[in-house]
C-alpha positions in Angstrom: 24.7 32.4 19.4 24.7 30.1 16.4 21.4 29.5 14.9 20.6 25.9 13.8 20.7 25.3 10.1 17.2 25.2 8.4 15.9 21.8 7.8 16.6 20.3 4.3 13.3 20.0 2.4 12.4 16.3 1.8 11.8 15.6 -1.9 10.3 12.6 -3.8 12.6 10.2 -5.6 12.9 10.3 -9.4 9.8 8.2 -10.0 7.8 9.2 -6.8 7.1 5.5 -6.4 8.0 2.8 -4.0 10.4 1.5 -6.6 12.7 4.4 -6.0 13.8 2.2 -3.1 16.8 0.3 -4.4 16.3 -3.4 -4.8 12.5 -3.4 -5.2 10.1 -4.3 -8.0 6.3 -4.1 -8.2 4.0 -6.3 -10.3 0.3 -6.0 -10.8 -2.4 -8.0 -12.4 -6.2 -7.5 -12.6 -9.3 -9.0 -14.1 -11.7 -6.4 -15.4 -14.7 -8.8 -15.4 -13.9 -9.9 -11.8 -13.2 -6.3 -10.9 -10.4 -7.3 -8.6 -6.6 -7.9 -8.7 -3.3 -8.5 -7.1 -0.2 -6.4 -6.3 3.2 -7.9 -5.5 6.2 -6.2 -4.1 9.4 -8.2 -4.7 12.9 -7.5 -3.3 15.8 -8.7 -5.4 16.9 -10.7 -2.4 15.2 -11.6 0.9 14.5 -8.4 2.8 13.8 -7.7 6.4 10.1 -7.0 7.2 7.7 -6.1 9.9 3.9 -5.6 10.1 1.4 -3.7 12.3 -2.4 -4.1 12.2 -4.7 -1.3 13.5 -8.0 -2.2 11.8 -10.5 -4.4 13.5 -11.1 -6.8 10.6 -7.9 -8.0 9.0 -7.3 -10.8 6.6 -3.7 -12.0 6.5 -1.2 -14.8 5.8 2.2 -15.5 7.4 2.2 -12.2 9.3 3.1 -13.9 12.7 6.6 -14.8 11.4 7.4 -11.1 11.0 7.4 -10.6 14.7 10.9 -9.8 16.0 11.2 -13.0 18.1 10.3 -15.3 15.2 12.9 -17.4 13.3 12.7 -16.2 9.6 14.7 -13.1 9.0 13.6 -12.1 5.5 10.7 -12.3 3.0 10.8 -13.1 -0.7 7.7 -11.0 -1.6 4.7 -9.2 -0.1 1.3 -9.7 -1.6 -1.8 -7.4 -1.5 -5.0 -8.8 -3.0 -8.7 -8.2 -3.4 -11.1 -11.0 -3.0 -11.4 -11.1 0.8 -10.3 -14.5 2.2 -10.3 -16.0 -1.3 -7.5 -13.5 -2.3 -5.1 -15.0 0.2 -4.5 -17.7 -2.3 -2.7 -15.2 -4.5 0.3 -15.7 -2.2 0.2 -19.4 -3.1 0.6 -18.5 -6.8 3.5 -16.2 -6.0 5.2 -18.7 -3.8 5.0 -21.4 -6.4 6.5 -19.2 -9.0 9.3 -18.1 -6.7 10.1 -21.7 -5.8 10.3 -22.5 -9.5 12.8 -19.6 -9.8 14.9 -21.1 -7.0 14.0 -18.6 -4.3 12.9 -19.3 -0.7 14.0 -20.2 2.8 16.4 -23.2 2.6 15.1 -26.3 4.4 17.5 -29.1 3.5 17.3 -29.3 -0.3 13.9 -27.6 -0.5 13.3 -23.9 -0.9 10.2 -22.4 0.9 9.4 -18.9 -0.3 8.3 -16.6 2.5 5.3 -14.6 1.1 3.2 -12.7 3.7 -0.1 -11.4 2.3 -3.0 -9.2 3.2 -6.4 -8.9 1.6 -9.1 -6.3 1.1 -12.9 -6.7 0.6 -14.2 -6.1 -2.9 -16.7 -8.9 -3.3 -19.7 -6.6 -3.7 -18.4 -4.2 -6.3 -20.3 -5.5 -9.3 -17.7 -7.8 -10.7 -18.3 -11.4 -11.7 -17.6 -13.4 -8.5 -19.3 -16.7 -9.6 -16.0 -18.4 -10.4 -15.7 -22.2 -10.4 -12.0 -22.2 -9.6 -10.4 -19.5 -7.4 -8.8 -17.0 -9.8 -6.3 -15.5 -7.3 -3.4 -17.9 -7.6 -3.2 -17.2 -11.3 -3.5 -13.5 -10.7 -0.6 -13.8 -8.2 1.6 -15.5 -10.7 0.7 -12.9 -13.4 1.5 -10.1 -11.0 4.9 -11.6 -10.1 5.7 -12.1 -13.8 5.0 -8.4 -14.5 7.2 -7.1 -11.7 9.4 -4.1 -12.6 10.2 -0.5 -11.8 6.9 0.9 -13.2 3.9 1.1 -11.0 0.5 1.8 -12.5 -1.5 4.0 -10.2 -5.2 4.1 -9.7 -7.3 1.3 -11.0 -4.7 -1.5 -11.1 -3.8 -4.6 -9.1 -5.2 -5.0 -5.7 -6.8 -1.6 -6.0 -8.7 -2.3 -9.2 -12.1 -3.0 -7.5 -11.4 -0.8 -4.4 -13.5 2.1 -3.1 -13.7 4.7 -0.4 -16.6 6.7 0.9 -18.4 8.0 -2.2 -15.5 7.3 -4.7 -13.6 4.6 -6.5 -10.4 3.7 -4.7 -7.1 2.4 -6.2 -3.4 1.8 -5.9 -1.3 4.8 -4.8 2.5 5.2 -4.4 4.9 7.9 -3.3 8.5 8.2 -2.2 10.9 10.6 -0.4 14.6 10.9 -0.2 16.1 11.9 3.1 18.9 14.3 3.7 21.5 11.5 4.0 20.4 9.8 0.8 18.2 7.1 2.3 15.0 6.6 0.3 11.6 5.8 1.8 8.6 4.7 -0.3 5.0 3.6 0.1 2.5 1.6 -1.9 -1.1 1.6 -0.8 -4.3 -0.3 -1.9 -6.9 2.3 -0.8 -10.3 0.6 0.1 -11.7 2.4 3.1 -14.9 2.8 5.0 -13.9 6.5 5.5 -13.5 9.4 3.1 -10.4 10.6 1.3 -11.9 13.9 0.2 -13.2 16.6 2.5 -16.9 17.1 2.7 -18.6 17.6 -0.7 -15.6 19.1 -2.3 -12.7 17.7 -4.4 -9.9 18.6 -1.9 -8.1 15.7 -0.2 -7.6 15.3 3.6 -4.0 14.7 2.6 -3.7 18.2 1.0 -1.4 19.8 3.7 1.2 17.1 2.9 1.1 17.3 -0.9 4.4 17.9 -2.7 4.0 19.9 -5.9 0.8 18.9 -7.7 1.1 15.2 -7.3 -2.6 14.8 -6.7 -4.0 17.8 -8.4 -2.5 20.7 -6.4 -6.0 21.7 -5.2 -4.9 23.0 -1.8 -6.9 22.9 1.3 -10.6 23.4 1.7 -12.0 26.6 3.1 -13.6 24.6 5.9 -12.7 21.4 7.7 -15.9 19.6 8.7 -16.0 17.7 11.9 -19.0 15.5 11.1 -18.3 11.9 10.1 -18.7 11.4 6.3 -21.8 9.5 5.3 -21.3 5.7 5.1 -21.4 4.2 1.6 -20.2 0.8 2.6 -21.5 -1.8 5.0 -19.4 -3.0 7.9 -16.8 -5.5 6.8 -16.5 -4.1 3.2 -13.4 -2.1 3.6 -9.6 -2.3 4.5 -6.6 -0.1 3.4 -3.4 -2.0 2.9 0.0 -0.3 2.8 3.6 -1.3 2.3 6.3 1.1 3.3 9.9 0.4 2.3 13.4 1.8 2.7 16.9 1.0 1.4 18.2 1.5 4.9 19.4 -1.5 6.9 16.9 -2.3 9.6 16.2 -5.3 11.8 12.8 -6.8 12.3 12.1 -4.7 15.5 12.9 -1.5 13.6 10.7 -2.6 10.7 7.9 -3.2 13.1 8.3 0.3 14.6 8.4 1.8 11.0 5.1 0.1 10.3 3.6 1.5 13.5 4.7 5.1 12.6 3.4 4.7 9.0 -0.1 4.2 10.3 -0.2 7.9 11.0 -0.3 8.4 7.3 -3.5 6.5 7.0 -5.1 8.6 9.7 -4.1 11.8 8.0 -5.5 10.8 4.6 -8.7 8.9 5.5 -11.5 10.0 7.8 -12.4 8.0 9.8 -9.5 5.4 9.7 -8.7 2.2 11.7 -12.4 1.5 12.3 -13.7 -1.8 13.7 -14.9 -2.6 10.1 -11.5 -2.0 8.3 -8.6 -4.4 8.4 -6.1 -1.5 8.0 -2.6 -2.9 7.9 1.0 -1.7 7.2 3.9 -3.9 6.1 7.4 -2.4 6.4 10.3 -3.7 4.3 14.0 -2.9 4.5 16.3 -3.9 1.6 19.5 -2.7 3.2 20.8 -1.6 -0.1 22.1 1.6 1.5 23.4 0.4 4.9 25.1 3.7 6.0 24.6 6.2 7.3 22.1 4.9 9.8 19.0 7.0 9.5 17.3 8.6 12.5 14.3 6.4 13.3 12.2 9.4 14.1 12.9 10.9 10.7 12.4 7.6 9.0 9.0 7.0 10.6 7.9 10.6 9.8 8.9 10.1 6.1 7.1 6.8 5.9 3.9 8.3 7.3 4.1 11.2 4.8 4.6 8.8 1.9 1.5 6.8 3.0 -0.6 9.9 3.2 0.4 11.1 -0.3 0.1 7.6 -1.8 -3.5 7.3 -0.6 -4.5 10.6 -2.3 -2.7 9.7 -5.4 -4.4 6.3 -5.6 -7.9 7.9 -5.5 -6.9 10.8 -7.8 -5.6 8.4 -10.5 -8.6 6.1 -10.4 -10.1 5.4 -13.8 -13.7 6.1 -14.7 -16.0 3.5 -13.3 -18.1 3.2 -16.5 -21.3 3.2 -14.5 -20.4 0.2 -12.3 -20.2 1.0 -8.6 -19.0 4.4 -7.3 -17.6 7.1 -9.6 -13.9 7.9 -9.9 -12.7 11.2 -8.5 -12.3 12.6 -12.0 -15.9 11.6 -12.9 -17.4 13.3 -9.8 -15.3 16.5 -9.9 -14.5 16.8 -13.6 -10.9 17.8 -13.2 -7.6 16.1 -12.9 
């Protein structure tokens, strides 16, 4: 009897970032006084996208058009922003800049950039929120202008003012190359009501899924508590936003299913997740840069969830010291990393 071949280990891409997916760039901008920012993911040409929301308090723009039965087939950018509802205007700044560059859905002789967006709540993090003019359109334009292959992790972009239970949050990213060469990546703005670390220790809930020492190599804790972590935020002050991407060729329905599967990654890394007070959301993006071979959707969804899990831990692990404002960074609390 022939034994099946052992599974090929899944490995990160060369950067271990969402930009390992061919055809993608990421731009970020933040304002230290505001303690908030914007992150933009930009495909080099319109890309197929889907979305799935599992949190009870989302804030979004243009997500309805991502449904499989809606007309528009591709997006020009995806935007994640702080600022709660005010941050949705970051997408306006991005759309204006893309239109000036000649990008967008053609309507006669007019181009209308398709820029879905989602926001997280960071209005009570100690930053200067007494603006006279909404700062987010300018932050959106600045983020788009900075787009490239490099992704700053931790306290950057939409994750600059983010937090989780007891710690500063941040921007995390991770990637994975499948056996057939298809790449999957994730970018996450980690801003949750729940905890990313286990109990009072430094270990991450994501530890069983770590590759190498990408978030410290601390291993798993000696004991896994079952009690809910103490709440350090009030209801409505959270939301984790994720973008998963692949260079496979997917349609909108397949992107939607990829976003659904990727939510498992949030639940593995944050406890509790998908609460009534979070707006937890996952966008899925397919560039189609590697159209063949067609990936197994089961493997693709599993890889997306793993990337989200690892990205969440990396975002918190890389957070910069808080300088006495708000919650401490992981490195300030645990003194290593």
